[in-house]
C-alpha positions as CSV (number, residue, x, y, z in Angstrom):
1,X,-35.6,19.3,8.9
2,X,-36.3,15.6,8.4
3,X,-37.6,13.2,11.1
4,X,-34.2,11.4,11.1
5,X,-32.4,14.6,12.0
6,X,-34.8,15.4,14.7
7,X,-34.4,12.0,16.4
8,X,-30.6,12.2,16.4
9,X,-28.9,11.9,19.8
10,X,-26.2,14.5,19.4
11,X,-24.3,13.6,22.6
12,X,-24.1,9.9,21.5
13,X,-22.9,10.9,18.0
14,X,-20.2,13.1,19.4
15,X,-19.2,10.4,21.8
16,X,-18.8,7.9,18.9
17,X,-16.8,10.5,17.0
18,X,-14.5,11.0,19.9
19,X,-13.7,7.3,20.1
20,X,-11.5,7.7,17.1
21,X,-7.9,6.9,18.0
22,X,-6.8,10.4,17.0
23,X,-9.2,12.1,19.5
24,X,-8.8,9.5,22.2
25,X,-5.1,10.3,22.2
26,X,-5.8,14.0,22.4
27,X,-8.3,13.6,25.2
28,X,-5.8,11.4,27.1
29,X,-3.0,13.9,26.7
30,X,-5.2,16.5,28.5
31,X,-4.4,15.0,31.9
32,X,-0.6,15.1,31.1
33,X,-0.6,18.7,29.9
34,X,-3.3,20.0,32.4
35,X,-5.4,21.4,29.6
36,X,-9.2,22.0,29.8
37,X,-9.8,21.8,26.1
38,X,-8.8,20.0,22.9
39,X,-9.1,20.7,19.2
40,X,-11.3,18.9,16.7
41,X,-10.8,19.2,12.9
42,X,-14.2,20.3,11.6
43,X,-13.7,18.7,8.2
44,X,-13.3,15.3,9.8
45,X,-16.6,15.8,11.7
46,X,-18.2,17.0,8.4
47,X,-17.0,13.8,6.6
48,X,-18.1,11.5,9.4
49,X,-21.4,13.1,10.5
50,X,-22.5,15.8,8.0
51,X,-25.9,16.4,9.5
52,X,-24.4,16.9,13.0
53,X,-21.8,19.3,11.5
54,X,-24.6,21.3,9.9
55,X,-26.6,21.5,13.1
56,X,-23.5,22.6,14.9
57,X,-23.1,25.5,12.5
58,X,-26.8,26.5,12.8
59,X,-27.2,26.0,16.6
60,X,-23.7,26.3,18.1
61,X,-24.8,27.2,21.6
62,X,-26.9,24.0,21.9
63,X,-24.6,21.6,20.1
64,X,-21.3,22.8,21.6
65,X,-22.8,21.9,25.0
66,X,-23.5,18.4,23.6
67,X,-19.9,18.1,22.4
68,X,-18.5,19.3,25.7
69,X,-20.6,16.7,27.7
70,X,-19.5,13.9,25.3
71,X,-15.9,14.9,25.7
72,X,-16.3,14.8,29.5
73,X,-17.8,11.3,29.2
74,X,-14.9,10.2,27.0
75,X,-12.3,11.7,29.5
76,X,-14.0,9.7,32.3
77,X,-13.3,6.6,30.3
78,X,-9.7,7.5,29.5
79,X,-8.6,9.4,32.7
80,X,-11.2,9.1,35.5
81,X,-9.2,11.0,38.2
82,X,-8.5,14.0,36.0
83,X,-12.1,14.1,34.8
84,X,-13.3,14.4,38.4
85,X,-11.1,17.4,38.9
86,X,-12.7,19.3,36.0
87,X,-16.2,20.8,36.0
88,X,-16.4,21.2,32.2
89,X,-14.3,20.5,29.1
90,X,-14.3,22.8,26.1
91,X,-14.2,21.3,22.6
92,X,-12.6,23.7,20.0
93,X,-13.3,23.4,16.3
94,X,-10.9,24.6,13.6
95,X,-11.1,24.8,9.9
96,X,-14.7,25.5,8.9
97,X,-15.5,24.8,5.2
98,X,-15.7,28.4,4.3
99,X,-14.5,31.7,5.8
100,X,-17.0,34.5,6.1
101,X,-15.7,37.9,5.0
102,X,-15.8,40.6,7.6
103,X,-17.7,43.0,5.3
104,X,-20.6,40.5,4.7
105,X,-21.0,39.6,8.3
106,X,-24.5,40.7,9.3
107,X,-27.8,40.0,10.9
108,X,-28.2,36.6,9.2
109,X,-25.1,35.4,11.0
110,X,-26.3,36.2,14.6
111,X,-26.1,33.1,16.7
112,X,-24.3,31.1,13.9
113,X,-21.0,29.4,13.9
114,X,-18.6,31.3,11.6
115,X,-14.9,31.5,10.7
116,X,-13.3,34.9,10.1
117,X,-9.9,35.9,8.8
118,X,-8.2,39.2,9.5
119,X,-5.3,41.0,11.1
120,X,-5.1,41.9,14.8
121,X,-4.9,45.7,15.3
122,X,-5.7,46.0,19.0
123,X,-5.5,43.8,22.0
124,X,-6.6,44.7,25.6
125,X,-4.7,43.4,28.6
126,X,-6.0,40.1,30.0
127,X,-8.6,40.6,32.7
128,X,-10.4,38.2,35.1
129,X,-14.1,38.0,34.3
130,X,-16.6,36.4,36.8
131,X,-18.8,33.7,35.4
132,X,-20.6,32.6,38.5
133,X,-20.8,35.3,41.2
134,X,-21.4,34.6,44.9
135,X,-23.4,37.1,46.9
136,X,-23.8,37.2,50.7
137,X,-27.0,38.5,52.3
138,X,-26.3,41.3,54.7
139,X,-29.1,40.2,57.0
140,X,-28.8,36.5,57.4
141,X,-25.4,35.8,55.8
142,X,-26.8,33.2,53.3
143,X,-24.8,32.7,50.1
144,X,-26.5,32.9,46.7
145,X,-24.8,32.0,43.4
146,X,-25.9,33.9,40.2
147,X,-24.6,32.9,36.7
148,X,-23.4,36.1,34.9
149,X,-24.0,36.7,31.2
150,X,-24.3,40.5,30.6
151,X,-21.6,43.2,30.7
152,X,-22.7,44.2,34.3
153,X,-22.6,42.3,37.5
154,X,-26.1,41.0,38.3
155,X,-27.1,40.5,42.0
156,X,-30.0,38.2,43.1
157,X,-33.5,39.6,43.4
158,X,-34.1,38.3,46.9
159,X,-32.3,36.3,49.5
160,X,-32.3,32.5,48.8
161,X,-32.8,31.5,52.5
162,X,-36.5,30.6,53.1
163,X,-36.5,32.2,56.5
164,X,-35.2,35.5,55.1
165,X,-36.3,36.2,51.5
166,X,-35.5,39.9,51.9
167,X,-34.8,42.0,48.9
168,X,-31.9,43.8,50.5
169,X,-28.4,44.7,49.5
170,X,-25.9,42.0,48.9
171,X,-22.1,41.8,49.3
172,X,-20.1,40.3,46.4
173,X,-17.9,37.4,47.8
174,X,-14.9,37.2,45.6
175,X,-13.4,34.1,47.2
176,X,-16.5,32.0,46.4
177,X,-17.0,33.3,42.9
178,X,-15.8,31.6,39.7
179,X,-13.5,33.6,37.4
180,X,-12.0,33.0,33.9
181,X,-9.4,35.0,32.0
182,X,-10.8,37.2,29.2
183,X,-9.4,39.5,26.6
184,X,-10.9,41.8,23.9
185,X,-9.2,41.8,20.5
186,X,-10.0,43.9,17.4
187,X,-9.5,42.3,14.0
188,X,-9.5,44.2,10.7
189,X,-9.7,43.2,7.1
190,X,-6.4,42.2,5.6
191,X,-5.0,44.7,3.1
192,X,-5.1,42.1,0.3
193,X,-8.8,41.4,0.9
194,X,-9.8,45.1,0.7
195,X,-11.9,46.1,-2.3
196,X,-10.8,49.2,-4.2
197,X,-12.0,52.4,-2.7
198,X,-13.4,50.8,0.5
199,X,-12.5,51.4,4.1
200,X,-11.4,48.3,6.0
201,X,-14.0,46.8,8.3
202,X,-13.3,45.7,11.8
203,X,-14.8,43.5,14.5
204,X,-14.3,43.0,18.2
205,X,-13.8,39.4,19.3
206,X,-13.8,38.2,22.9
207,X,-11.2,35.6,24.0
208,X,-12.3,33.5,27.0
209,X,-10.2,30.9,28.9
210,X,-6.4,31.0,29.4
211,X,-5.5,29.0,26.3
212,X,-6.9,31.7,24.0
213,X,-5.8,34.8,25.9
214,X,-2.6,36.3,24.4
215,X,-2.6,33.7,21.6
216,X,-2.6,36.6,19.1
217,X,-0.7,39.9,19.2
218,X,-1.2,43.1,17.2
219,X,0.1,42.5,13.7
220,X,-0.7,38.7,13.6
221,X,-2.8,37.4,10.7
222,X,-5.4,35.1,12.4
223,X,-8.2,32.7,11.5
224,X,-10.8,32.7,14.3
225,X,-13.9,30.4,14.8
226,X,-16.7,31.5,17.0
227,X,-20.3,32.4,17.6
228,X,-21.6,35.8,16.3
229,X,-23.4,37.8,19.0
230,X,-25.3,41.1,18.8
231,X,-24.9,43.6,21.6
232,X,-26.9,46.9,22.1
233,X,-25.4,49.9,23.8
234,X,-27.3,51.0,26.9
235,X,-27.5,54.7,27.6
236,X,-28.2,56.0,31.1
237,X,-31.8,57.2,31.7
238,X,-32.7,56.3,28.1
239,X,-32.3,52.5,27.7
240,X,-31.0,50.3,24.9
241,X,-30.5,51.5,21.4
242,X,-32.2,49.9,18.5
243,X,-29.0,49.4,16.6
244,X,-26.8,46.6,17.7
245,X,-23.1,46.0,17.3
246,X,-21.7,42.6,16.3
247,X,-19.2,40.7,18.4
248,X,-17.6,37.2,18.2
249,X,-17.4,34.8,21.1
250,X,-14.3,32.9,20.2
251,X,-14.1,29.1,20.2
252,X,-10.8,28.7,18.5
253,X,-8.1,31.0,17.2
254,X,-5.3,30.1,14.8
255,X,-2.4,32.4,14.0
256,X,-1.5,32.2,10.4
257,X,2.2,32.8,9.8
258,X,3.7,33.7,6.4
259,X,7.2,33.8,7.7
260,X,9.7,31.9,5.4
261,X,10.5,29.3,8.0
262,X,6.8,28.5,8.5
263,X,5.8,28.1,4.9
264,X,5.4,24.5,3.8
265,X,6.8,23.7,0.3
266,X,6.0,20.7,-1.8
267,X,8.6,18.2,-3.0
268,X,8.3,19.6,-6.5
269,X,9.0,23.1,-5.3
270,X,12.0,21.9,-3.2
271,X,13.4,20.2,-6.3
272,X,13.0,23.4,-8.3
273,X,14.7,25.5,-5.6
274,X,17.7,23.1,-5.4
275,X,17.9,23.2,-9.2
276,X,17.9,27.0,-9.2
277,X,20.6,27.1,-6.4
278,X,23.0,25.4,-8.8
279,X,22.3,27.8,-11.7
280,X,25.2,30.3,-12.1
281,X,22.7,32.8,-13.4
282,X,20.4,32.6,-10.4
283,X,21.2,36.1,-9.3
284,X,20.2,37.6,-12.7
285,X,17.1,35.5,-12.9
286,X,15.8,36.6,-9.5
287,X,16.7,40.2,-10.4
288,X,14.7,40.2,-13.7
289,X,11.8,38.4,-12.0
290,X,11.2,41.5,-9.8
291,X,8.4,43.6,-11.3
292,X,9.2,42.5,-14.9
293,X,6.7,45.0,-16.3
294,X,8.9,47.9,-15.1
295,X,11.7,48.2,-17.6
296,X,15.2,49.2,-16.6
297,X,16.1,50.4,-13.1
298,X,18.2,47.3,-12.5
299,X,20.2,49.0,-9.7
300,X,16.9,49.8,-7.9
301,X,15.6,46.3,-8.3
302,X,18.9,44.9,-7.1
303,X,18.6,47.0,-3.9
304,X,15.0,45.8,-3.4
305,X,16.1,42.2,-4.0
306,X,18.7,42.5,-1.2
307,X,16.1,44.0,1.1
308,X,13.7,41.2,0.5
309,X,16.3,38.5,1.2
310,X,17.9,40.4,4.1
311,X,21.1,39.6,5.9
312,X,22.0,37.5,8.9
313,X,21.4,38.9,12.3
314,X,24.2,38.6,14.8
315,X,23.4,37.9,18.5
316,X,26.0,38.6,21.1
317,X,25.7,38.3,24.8
318,X,25.3,42.0,25.3
319,X,24.0,43.3,22.0
320,X,22.1,42.2,18.8
321,X,23.1,43.5,15.4
322,X,20.2,43.5,12.9
323,X,20.4,41.7,9.6
324,X,17.6,43.5,7.7
325,X,18.2,46.4,5.3
326,X,16.5,49.7,4.9
327,X,16.4,51.3,1.4
328,X,15.5,54.8,0.4
329,X,14.7,55.4,-3.3
330,X,15.0,59.1,-4.4
331,X,13.9,59.8,-8.0
332,X,12.0,62.2,-10.3
333,X,8.2,61.9,-10.4
334,X,6.8,59.4,-12.8
335,X,9.7,56.9,-12.6
336,X,7.7,54.0,-11.2
337,X,8.8,54.4,-7.6
338,X,5.3,53.9,-6.2
339,X,4.7,50.9,-8.4
340,X,7.9,49.3,-7.2
341,X,6.9,49.9,-3.6
342,X,3.4,48.4,-4.1
343,X,4.8,45.4,-5.9
344,X,7.3,44.8,-3.0
345,X,4.6,45.0,-0.3
346,X,2.5,42.4,-2.2
347,X,5.2,39.8,-2.7
348,X,6.8,40.2,0.8
349,X,5.7,37.5,3.3
350,X,4.2,40.3,5.4
351,X,4.1,43.7,3.7
352,X,2.2,46.9,4.3
353,X,2.1,50.0,2.0
354,X,1.4,53.5,3.3
355,X,1.9,57.0,1.9
356,X,3.7,59.7,3.7
357,X,1.0,62.3,2.9
358,X,-1.5,60.9,5.4
359,X,0.9,59.2,7.8
360,X,1.5,60.3,11.4
361,X,4.0,59.1,14.0
362,X,1.3,57.3,16.0
363,X,0.0,55.7,12.8
364,X,3.4,54.3,12.0
365,X,4.5,53.2,15.5
366,X,1.7,52.8,18.1
367,X,-1.2,54.7,19.5
368,X,-2.4,54.8,23.1
369,X,-6.3,54.9,23.2
370,X,-8.8,54.9,25.9
371,X,-11.1,51.8,25.9
372,X,-14.7,51.5,26.9
373,X,-13.8,50.5,30.4
374,X,-11.9,53.7,31.0
375,X,-8.4,52.1,30.8
376,X,-5.7,52.7,28.3
377,X,-4.8,50.2,25.5
378,X,-2.2,50.1,22.8
379,X,-3.1,50.0,19.1
380,X,-0.4,48.8,16.7
381,X,0.8,51.0,13.9
382,X,1.9,50.1,10.4
383,X,5.5,49.3,11.4
384,X,4.4,47.0,14.2
385,X,1.9,45.3,11.9
386,X,4.7,44.7,9.4
387,X,6.8,42.8,12.0
388,X,9.1,40.3,10.2
389,X,8.0,41.8,6.9
390,X,8.4,44.9,4.8
391,X,7.0,48.4,5.4
392,X,6.8,50.4,2.2
393,X,6.5,54.2,2.9
394,X,5.8,56.3,-0.2
395,X,6.2,60.1,-0.5
396,X,8.5,60.2,2.5
397,X,9.6,63.8,1.7
398,X,6.0,64.9,2.2
399,X,5.9,63.8,5.8
400,X,6.4,66.2,8.7
401,X,9.8,66.1,10.3
402,X,8.5,65.1,13.7
403,X,6.6,62.2,12.2
404,X,9.5,61.0,10.1
405,X,11.8,61.0,13.2
406,X,9.5,58.4,14.8
407,X,10.8,55.6,12.5
408,X,14.4,56.0,13.4
409,X,14.2,53.7,16.4
410,X,12.5,51.1,14.2
411,X,15.2,51.2,11.5
412,X,18.0,51.1,14.1
413,X,16.7,48.8,16.9
414,X,13.7,47.1,15.4
415,X,11.5,48.1,18.4
416,X,8.9,50.7,19.1
417,X,9.1,52.2,22.6
418,X,5.9,53.8,24.0
419,X,5.7,55.8,27.3
420,X,2.4,57.7,27.4
421,X,-1.0,57.4,29.2
422,X,0.5,55.4,32.0
423,X,1.7,52.7,29.6
424,X,5.4,52.0,29.3
425,X,6.0,49.2,26.7
426,X,8.4,48.1,23.9
427,X,6.9,46.4,20.9
428,X,8.7,44.4,18.3
429,X,9.0,46.0,14.8
430,X,11.4,43.7,13.1
431,X,10.7,45.2,9.7
432,X,12.7,46.4,6.7
433,X,11.7,49.9,5.6
434,X,11.5,50.6,1.9
435,X,10.9,54.3,1.3
436,X,10.5,56.5,-1.7
437,X,10.9,60.3,-2.1
438,X,11.2,63.1,-4.6
439,X,14.3,65.3,-4.6
440,X,14.0,68.9,-3.4
441,X,12.1,71.2,-5.8
442,X,10.9,68.1,-7.7
443,X,14.0,67.3,-9.8
444,X,17.7,66.5,-9.2
445,X,20.2,69.3,-8.7
446,X,23.7,67.8,-9.2
447,X,25.2,70.4,-6.9
448,X,23.0,69.5,-3.9
449,X,22.7,66.4,-1.7
450,X,19.7,64.1,-2.2
451,X,19.1,63.8,1.5
452,X,15.7,64.9,2.8
453,X,16.5,67.2,5.7
454,X,20.1,68.5,5.4
455,X,21.0,72.2,5.3
456,X,21.8,73.9,2.0
457,X,25.4,74.3,3.1
458,X,26.3,70.6,2.9
459,X,29.9,69.9,3.7
460,X,31.7,69.1,0.5
461,X,34.3,67.0,2.3
462,X,31.7,64.7,3.8
463,X,30.0,63.9,0.4
464,X,30.8,62.1,-2.7
465,X,29.6,62.6,-6.3
466,X,28.0,59.6,-7.9
467,X,27.0,60.3,-11.5
468,X,25.8,63.8,-10.7
469,X,24.1,62.8,-7.4
470,X,25.7,63.9,-4.2
471,X,25.4,61.4,-1.4
472,X,26.6,61.9,2.2
473,X,29.3,59.4,3.2
């Protein structure tokens, strides 16, 4: 560390940075919207004050406080009345230069400013959390304020009144205490980032303040910036364990959407799309671009193409008719069904691949789990995580019947309804299901239906013969 770096006045440097027209406008708009925070692009800070940006990443607790005080000073210049109403302002930074992989996050990152990317698999309900607790002495009635930091409520050691100073019991005064909203969210490595043969890593992140709570839901792909913390589990009558668990105190969260309407295209791509739209052979070109290494099977590729494009949903005052398709591929072993499913899950805007051999109803829809506080929380399954995408289910004939029935509501209504453990909820699962299965006994019998769970005595009048394959009307 050079002498020049040591003699920096961080608060003054942040204040100069916030005098840019862009951030003066953002700070002024806080009074109109009633926000207590505003967002700063980290790459602009890095370009303007590289040493300050590096110190922020190395000592985020100290330098975030400098940034918050500088933002409060700038707000007093822009909107004095609103600044007097607020105790503190939170500066949120987005877009760090490099994202840290979840599986490399370790001890060297404790206390550092990092950016992580992952998919939300669990979110607890929003709960008020006390930041400054007020306690009333039972003897003299004096109030004492204690700043809370740990997982448990901490009372003062002795009464703050000079004439009392008793180490007696205290009553928690809820009305005089300061609360903020908090939420615990679990993120997991994205399927495309998972190395072969490895289990996905996960991390709990803590969302504080109302503008972060409920910003991400299960199934969302997020980019989160925060400070890495280490917490040790405390066992009763034993003490703290030597092994710590990592957690992230969130500073900023950004939900990354890969939905078609949210993807930005360049002018060159737009010109190419318009050119293709006028091509009379556009249908065949798209068809042959699907898994070109898999030869033949044009009728299967055409069905997958229609599934990827989908239809148009119809919204009526009383009902909604889905526009997405569901496709079941039934074929002999070794005919590239699994390869086609894996290819589709990769090119879909949001796709997940799962095999029916190790899939349960709770894993597909939603599971109700008991959290560490004793309450119940929902954990999203594969079909919820694939909301507005494609869920590829392989080996569907190997699934148990009671597990397979769980996806009927998703295919029909695009929702997952849960009523267990005191939780009654309906989750969105607006996904197209692409499934693959083998025929009964491993090969086609032209005299039997290809459906998975029909009786042997299929009604001949309710079926039609298509090239030796019987399909129910």
